[in-house]
C-alpha positions as CSV (number, residue, x, y, z in Angstrom):
1,M,84.4,59.8,102.9
2,A,87.5,61.3,104.6
3,N,87.1,64.4,102.6
4,T,83.5,64.8,103.4
5,L,84.3,64.2,107.1
6,S,87.0,66.9,107.0
7,V,84.6,69.4,105.4
8,Y,82.0,68.6,108.0
9,V,84.4,69.1,110.9
10,K,85.6,72.4,109.4
11,N,82.0,73.6,109.2
12,I,81.4,72.8,112.8
13,L,84.5,74.5,113.9
14,Y,83.6,77.5,111.9
15,R,80.2,77.8,113.4
16,L,81.5,77.4,116.9
17,S,84.2,80.0,116.6
18,N,81.8,82.5,114.7
19,V,79.0,82.6,117.4
20,G,77.6,86.2,117.3
21,V,80.1,87.4,114.7
22,D,78.3,90.1,112.8
23,P,79.4,90.7,109.0
24,E,79.2,94.4,109.7
25,M,81.7,94.3,112.6
26,S,85.2,95.7,112.1
27,Y,87.8,93.1,111.3
28,V,89.6,93.5,114.7
29,E,86.4,93.3,116.7
30,S,85.3,90.2,114.8
31,Q,88.7,88.5,115.5
32,Y,88.4,89.4,119.1
33,T,84.9,87.8,119.3
34,K,86.2,84.7,117.6
35,L,89.1,84.5,120.2
36,I,86.7,84.7,123.1
37,N,84.5,82.0,121.6
38,I,87.4,79.7,121.0
39,L,88.7,80.3,124.6
40,N,85.4,79.6,126.1
41,W,84.7,76.4,124.0
42,I,88.1,75.1,125.0
43,G,87.5,76.3,128.6
44,M,84.2,74.4,128.8
45,C,85.8,71.1,127.8
46,C,88.8,71.5,130.1
47,M,86.8,72.6,133.1
48,L,84.2,69.8,132.7
49,S,87.1,67.3,132.7
50,Y,88.6,69.1,135.8
51,A,85.3,69.0,137.6
52,I,85.0,65.2,137.1
53,V,88.6,64.6,138.2
54,N,88.3,66.9,141.4
55,F,85.0,65.3,142.3
56,G,86.6,61.9,142.1
57,N,89.4,63.0,144.3
58,E,86.9,64.3,146.9
59,R,87.7,68.0,146.2
60,Y,84.1,68.9,146.0
61,F,84.4,72.7,146.4
62,L,87.0,72.8,143.6
63,S,84.8,70.7,141.4
64,F,82.0,73.1,142.1
65,L,84.3,76.0,141.0
66,N,85.0,74.1,137.8
67,L,81.3,73.7,137.1
68,L,80.9,77.5,137.7
69,N,83.6,78.1,135.1
70,V,81.6,75.9,132.6
71,C,78.4,77.9,133.4
72,D,80.2,81.2,132.9
73,A,81.7,80.0,129.6
74,T,78.2,79.1,128.4
75,T,76.9,82.4,129.5
76,V,79.6,84.2,127.6
77,L,78.7,82.3,124.4
78,I,75.0,83.1,124.9
79,L,75.7,86.8,125.3
80,N,77.9,86.7,122.2
81,K,75.1,85.1,120.3
82,Y,72.8,87.9,121.1
83,R,75.6,90.4,120.3
84,K,76.0,91.7,123.9
85,Y,79.8,91.8,123.5
86,L,80.7,94.0,126.3
87,S,78.5,92.1,128.7
88,A,80.1,88.9,127.6
89,R,83.6,90.1,128.3
90,L,82.7,91.5,131.7
91,V,81.1,88.3,132.8
92,M,84.1,86.4,131.5
93,V,86.7,88.5,133.3
94,I,84.9,89.1,136.6
95,S,83.7,85.5,137.0
96,R,87.1,84.0,136.2
97,L,88.8,86.5,138.4
98,I,86.9,85.3,141.3
99,I,87.1,81.5,140.4
100,Y,90.9,81.5,139.6
101,T,91.6,83.6,142.8
102,V,89.7,81.3,145.1
103,A,91.2,78.2,143.5
104,G,94.7,79.6,143.6
105,L,94.5,80.8,147.3
106,Y,92.9,77.6,148.8
107,F,94.0,74.8,146.4
108,H,97.4,75.9,145.3
109,N,96.6,74.7,141.7
110,G,98.6,77.2,139.7
111,G,95.7,79.6,139.3
112,E,98.1,82.6,139.1
113,Y,99.1,81.5,135.5
114,F,95.5,81.6,134.5
115,L,95.2,85.1,136.1
116,V,98.1,86.3,134.1
117,A,96.6,85.0,130.9
118,L,93.3,86.7,132.0
119,L,95.2,89.9,132.6
120,I,96.7,89.9,129.1
121,T,93.3,89.1,127.5
122,T,91.5,91.8,129.5
123,S,94.2,94.5,128.6
124,L,93.9,93.7,125.0
125,M,90.1,93.2,124.5
126,I,88.4,95.8,126.8
127,D,88.2,99.1,124.9
128,N,86.9,101.4,127.7
129,K,90.0,102.6,129.3
130,W,88.5,103.0,132.9
131,I,86.9,99.6,132.9
132,R,90.1,98.0,131.5
133,F,92.3,99.8,134.1
134,S,90.0,98.8,136.9
135,L,89.8,95.1,135.9
136,C,93.5,94.9,135.2
137,F,94.3,96.4,138.6
138,L,92.1,93.9,140.4
139,I,93.6,91.0,138.5
140,F,97.0,92.2,139.4
141,I,96.1,92.4,143.1
142,A,94.5,88.9,142.9
143,C,97.6,87.4,141.2
144,G,99.9,89.0,143.9
145,A,97.8,87.5,146.6
146,V,97.7,84.0,145.2
147,I,101.6,84.1,144.9
148,L,102.5,85.9,148.1
149,F,99.6,84.9,150.5
150,P,98.5,81.3,149.8
151,Q,95.8,80.2,152.3
152,P,95.6,77.1,154.3
153,P,93.4,74.3,152.7
154,L,90.2,75.1,154.5
155,L,87.9,74.4,151.5
156,G,89.6,70.9,150.7
157,S,92.9,69.3,150.2
158,P,95.4,71.0,147.8
159,V,95.9,69.6,144.4
160,P,98.9,67.3,144.0
161,P,102.0,68.9,142.5
162,E,101.8,67.1,139.1
163,Q,98.2,68.6,138.7
164,A,99.6,72.0,139.6
165,Y,102.4,71.6,137.1
166,A,99.9,70.5,134.4
167,N,97.8,73.7,135.2
168,M,101.0,75.8,135.0
169,I,101.7,74.4,131.5
170,V,98.2,74.9,130.4
171,G,98.3,78.5,131.7
172,I,101.6,79.3,129.9
173,L,100.3,77.8,126.7
174,L,97.2,79.9,127.1
175,I,99.4,83.0,127.5
176,V,101.5,82.2,124.4
177,G,98.4,81.4,122.4
178,V,96.6,84.7,123.3
179,V,99.6,86.8,122.6
180,S,100.4,85.0,119.3
181,F,96.7,85.3,118.2
182,F,96.7,89.1,118.9
183,K,100.0,89.5,117.1
184,S,98.5,87.7,114.1
185,I,95.5,90.1,114.3
186,Q,97.7,93.1,114.4
187,G,99.8,91.7,111.3
188,T,96.7,91.0,109.2
189,Y,95.2,94.4,110.2
190,Q,98.3,96.2,109.1
191,Q,98.3,94.3,105.8
192,E,94.6,95.3,105.3
193,I,95.5,99.0,106.1
194,E,98.3,98.8,103.5
195,K,96.0,97.3,100.9
196,Q,93.5,100.2,101.6
197,R,96.3,102.7,101.3
198,Q,97.4,101.3,98.1
199,A,93.8,101.2,96.8
200,L,93.3,104.8,97.8
201,F,96.6,105.9,96.2
202,S,95.5,104.1,92.9
203,L,92.1,105.7,93.2
204,N,93.6,109.2,93.5
205,K,95.9,108.5,90.6
206,D,92.9,107.6,88.5
207,K,91.1,110.8,89.6
208,E,94.0,112.9,88.6
209,K,94.0,111.2,85.1
210,M,90.2,111.8,84.9
211,F,90.7,115.5,85.6
212,S,93.6,115.6,83.1
213,I,91.3,114.1,80.4
214,L,88.5,116.5,81.2
215,A,90.8,119.5,81.1
216,H,92.6,118.3,78.0
217,D,89.6,117.4,75.9
218,I,87.6,120.5,76.8
219,R,90.4,122.9,76.3
220,S,90.7,122.3,72.6
221,P,87.2,123.4,71.5
222,M,87.3,126.2,74.1
223,V,90.4,127.6,72.3
224,T,88.6,127.3,69.0
225,L,85.6,129.2,70.4
226,E,87.9,131.9,71.8
227,N,89.5,132.3,68.5
228,L,86.2,132.7,66.6
229,L,84.8,135.2,69.1
230,Q,88.1,137.2,69.0
231,M,87.6,137.5,65.2
232,F,84.1,138.8,65.9
233,H,85.3,141.2,68.5
234,E,88.0,142.6,66.3
235,D,85.6,142.9,63.4
236,L,87.9,141.1,61.0
237,L,85.2,139.2,59.0
238,T,83.2,140.2,55.9
239,H,79.5,139.6,55.9
240,N,79.8,136.3,54.3
241,E,82.5,135.2,56.6
242,R,80.4,136.2,59.5
243,I,77.6,134.0,58.3
244,E,80.0,131.1,57.8
245,T,81.6,131.7,61.1
246,I,78.3,131.7,62.9
247,G,77.6,128.2,61.5
248,L,81.1,127.2,62.7
249,L,80.3,128.6,66.1
250,K,77.1,126.6,66.2
251,D,78.9,123.4,65.2
252,Q,81.6,124.0,67.8
253,V,79.1,124.5,70.6
254,S,77.3,121.4,69.6
255,Q,80.5,119.4,69.5
256,L,81.6,120.7,72.8
257,G,78.3,119.8,74.4
258,S,78.6,116.3,72.9
259,V,82.2,115.9,74.2
260,M,81.3,117.1,77.6
261,D,78.3,114.7,77.7
262,N,80.6,111.8,76.8
263,L,83.3,112.9,79.3
264,L,80.9,113.2,82.1
265,R,79.2,110.0,81.3
266,W,82.6,108.4,81.4
267,S,83.7,110.1,84.6
268,V,80.6,108.9,86.4
269,R,81.3,105.4,85.2
270,G,84.8,105.7,86.7
271,M,83.8,107.2,90.1
272,Q,85.4,104.1,91.8
273,G,88.5,104.4,89.5
274,I,89.2,104.1,85.9
275,Q,87.6,101.0,84.5
276,T,88.3,99.4,81.2
277,I,85.1,97.9,79.6
278,K,85.7,96.4,76.3
279,V,83.1,96.4,73.6
280,T,83.0,95.9,69.8
281,F,82.7,99.0,67.7
282,L,83.6,100.2,64.2
283,L,86.8,102.3,63.9
284,R,86.0,104.5,60.8
285,P,83.0,106.3,62.3
286,L,84.9,107.0,65.6
287,V,87.7,108.7,63.6
288,L,85.3,110.6,61.3
289,E,83.6,112.0,64.5
290,L,86.9,113.0,66.0
291,F,87.9,114.8,62.8
292,H,84.7,116.6,62.8
293,F,85.6,117.8,66.3
294,F,88.8,119.4,64.9
295,D,87.0,120.8,61.9
296,F,87.8,124.5,62.6
297,L,91.5,123.8,63.3
298,V,91.8,121.8,60.1
299,R,90.2,124.7,58.1
300,Q,92.4,127.3,60.0
301,K,95.6,125.5,58.9
302,Q,94.2,124.5,55.5
303,L,95.2,120.9,56.0
304,T,94.4,118.0,53.8
305,V,93.0,115.0,55.6
306,D,93.3,111.5,54.1
307,I,91.4,108.7,55.9
308,N,92.0,105.2,54.7
309,I,90.1,102.9,57.0
310,P,87.8,100.1,55.8
311,E,84.1,100.5,56.7
312,S,83.9,97.1,58.3
313,M,87.1,97.3,60.4
314,S,86.2,97.0,64.1
315,L,87.9,96.9,67.5
316,F,87.3,95.1,70.7
317,A,88.4,97.7,73.2
318,D,87.1,100.4,75.6
319,Y,85.2,102.9,73.3
320,D,85.8,105.9,75.5
321,Q,89.5,105.2,76.2
322,T,90.1,104.5,72.5
323,A,88.5,107.9,71.8
324,V,90.8,109.6,74.3
325,I,93.9,108.0,72.6
326,L,92.9,108.9,69.1
327,R,91.6,112.4,70.0
328,N,95.1,113.2,71.6
329,L,97.0,111.7,68.7
330,L,94.9,113.7,66.1
331,S,95.1,116.8,68.2
332,N,99.0,116.5,68.1
333,A,99.0,115.7,64.3
334,I,97.1,118.8,63.6
335,K,98.9,120.9,66.2
336,F,102.4,120.1,64.8
337,S,101.4,120.2,61.1
338,E,102.5,123.1,59.0
339,V,99.9,125.3,57.2
340,C,98.7,123.5,54.1
341,G,100.1,120.3,55.3
342,R,98.6,116.8,55.2
343,V,97.4,114.5,57.9
344,K,96.9,110.8,57.1
345,V,95.0,108.1,59.2
346,F,95.1,104.6,57.9
347,A,94.9,101.1,59.5
348,D,96.1,97.7,58.9
349,V,95.2,94.2,60.3
350,K,98.1,92.2,61.9
351,G,96.9,88.9,63.4
352,N,94.6,89.6,66.3
353,M,95.5,93.3,66.3
354,I,94.7,96.4,64.4
355,D,97.5,98.9,63.8
356,I,96.1,102.5,63.5
357,F,98.6,105.0,62.0
358,I,98.3,108.7,62.3
359,K,100.9,110.5,60.2
360,D,101.7,114.2,59.8
361,E,104.2,116.2,57.8
362,G,105.0,118.7,60.5
363,M,107.8,119.6,62.9
364,G,108.9,116.1,63.8
365,M,111.1,115.3,66.8
366,D,114.7,114.5,67.5
367,D,115.8,111.3,69.3
368,R,116.1,113.2,72.7
369,R,112.4,114.3,72.5
370,I,111.2,110.8,71.3
371,N,112.8,109.1,74.3
372,M,111.0,111.5,76.6
373,L,107.6,110.8,75.1
374,F,105.1,108.8,77.3
375,T,106.9,109.9,80.6
376,S,106.3,112.4,83.2
377,S,109.5,114.2,82.0
378,Q,108.0,115.0,78.6
379,L,108.1,118.7,77.9
380,S,105.2,120.8,76.5
381,T,105.8,122.1,73.0
382,K,104.0,124.8,71.1
383,G,102.4,124.0,67.7
384,T,103.3,125.4,64.4
385,I,101.0,128.5,64.9
386,G,101.6,128.7,68.6
387,E,99.1,126.3,70.0
388,R,99.8,125.6,73.6
389,G,99.9,122.2,75.2
390,F,100.6,120.6,78.7
391,G,102.3,117.2,77.9
392,L,99.5,115.2,79.4
393,G,98.0,113.6,76.4
394,L,100.6,111.1,75.4
395,I,101.0,109.9,78.9
396,L,97.2,109.1,79.0
397,C,97.6,107.5,75.5
398,A,100.2,105.1,76.8
399,E,98.2,104.2,79.9
400,F,95.0,103.6,78.1
401,T,96.7,101.6,75.4
402,R,98.2,99.4,78.0
403,L,94.8,99.0,79.8
404,N,93.4,97.7,76.5
405,E,96.2,95.3,76.0
406,G,97.7,97.2,73.1
407,T,100.9,99.0,72.3
408,I,101.9,102.5,71.0
409,R,105.1,103.5,69.2
410,V,106.4,106.5,67.2
411,E,108.7,107.2,64.4
412,S,109.7,110.7,63.7
413,K,112.4,112.9,62.1
414,L,113.0,116.5,62.8
415,N,111.3,118.7,60.2
416,K,109.9,115.7,58.4
417,G,106.9,114.8,60.5
418,S,105.8,112.0,62.8
419,V,103.9,108.7,62.6
420,F,102.2,107.4,65.7
421,A,101.0,103.8,65.6
422,V,98.6,102.4,68.0
423,S,97.9,98.6,68.1
424,L,94.6,97.5,69.7
425,P,92.8,94.1,69.7
426,K,90.5,93.6,66.7
427,N,87.0,92.2,67.0
428,S,87.3,88.5,66.9
């Protein structure tokens, strides 16, 4: 019962404070509107109580001013409801300027404290600088008049000192509350700006990675095409070799088109940042497709390729990111293999993970270079027949392996080859 009542009260308070708040408003504007609503609901209750007390003490004109204050608060809430926000603020400031000034001048009720609170509220909530300056100037003049030139009690007897002190306390609390609320708004707004800045930074990093992937994966087939066309240009081929090379050109263009389609599809999917979407897929067909992509380079180096992956072995990971990981590792294995060398790809199940091994018998690495792998300080190294690289691939491999909740590691010895092992979740 108590919980239900608490929820009911929270819903009521939420509705009262959110009168006229539009979901499309900016954060700061919505908070300003909420503050105005809260001030006016509280003001209505307080001024209605003051009106009753003053009427009972035969201060009829002051009671009338209190009722005017209730009416202007109601008008402000109605204008907010119909989203006439500037009109609501002008009505609130101008009407209260008049009411507090008259009450302070003739009834000496501490109206100057309410005027100071109104001055602070006006300076913070009115955006138009000329309207803000004009209203603040008038409030400043009115506050000075109440303090320096109090008028004789022509409209009724002054309020007793204890009531003036009570009004002073309320006015000071109002000033503290308004300043604290705006400070809270500013702090939250700064936090939102920082979150957006971090999100933008992350999005830019993702875009850089996307461009790196596009450049890295398109470059390899383009180099192959360039080499084939160079052989044609220099007339280095016999008639039979020409026929065979034309077939290779056709295959390479087809593969390049397929790679570009896949990469563009993936880049569209990642327009809001790199997303990891896990699906179930067979590993062996993906590896065969990627080796077909490197067919010309394998022939050029006369490499022997051994693939030992069961037909039924399947992963649960992002297909495109896995393709990028394996494509980069296969590219490096071929790039750093000696002519007539061997590249082995095999896989093993370990618990809930599948370990994919890509082994070459090429140049290998010393400990210093191994420690620099997967970092931005990694240096680009030419392949065994001068193939160029930019050192981007392994950084992407490490990042995408992490996004798929996997690991990547390497074992290598100089002039004895390398073994890269990628662990990715298996299909459960």
